[in-house]
N, C-alpha and C positions, 0 to 999 in steps of 0.2 A: 701769217707766220705764227701769231699768237694762238690762232685756232688749232694749228698743227701741234703746238706744244700742249695745249689743253687735251687734244685727242691722245697724245702720247702719255700724258699723266693719267688719263682715264684708263687707258690700256694697262698701264703699270699697276693701277689700283686693282683692276680685274685680275691680273696675274697674281698679285699678292693675296687676294681673297682665295683664289684657287690653290695657291701654295699652302696657305694656312689650313685649308680644308683637307687637302690630300697628303701633306707630308709635314705637318706641324710647324710651319713658319719659315721655310727656306726662303731667303731673299735672293732673287735672281739678279745677276749683273745687269747693268743698263744695256739696252739694245743699241745697235749702231744708229737706228732711227731716232732714238731718244737723244743720243749724244749729238747727232747732226742737227736736230731741231733746236736743241738748247744752244748750240754754237751759232746757228743762224740768227736766232733771236738775240743773243748777246751782241753779235756784230751789228745788228740793226739798231739796238739801243745805243751802243757806243757811237755809231754814225750819227744818230739823231742828236745826241748830246754835243758831239763835236760840231755838227752843222749849226746848232743853236749858238755856240760860242764862236762861230766863224772860223773853225779849223777844219781842214780837210782830213778825213780819216779814211784810210784804205785798208 
C-alpha cells in the first residue's frame, strides 16, 4: 500500500513539473487514484494503531 502511495506521489510530481513547464504552474486537482490510495493507507494505519491498543477498527 505504501508503495502505491509513493507511486502516486511520484506521478503527481511528474505532472507538476510538466504543468510548470507548459503552462506556468497550474496545480491539477488530485486524481481519484491518489485519493483512493491515500484513504486506503490511512485506514490501514488506523487499523494498525487500533489493533496495537486492542480495539477493533472497521
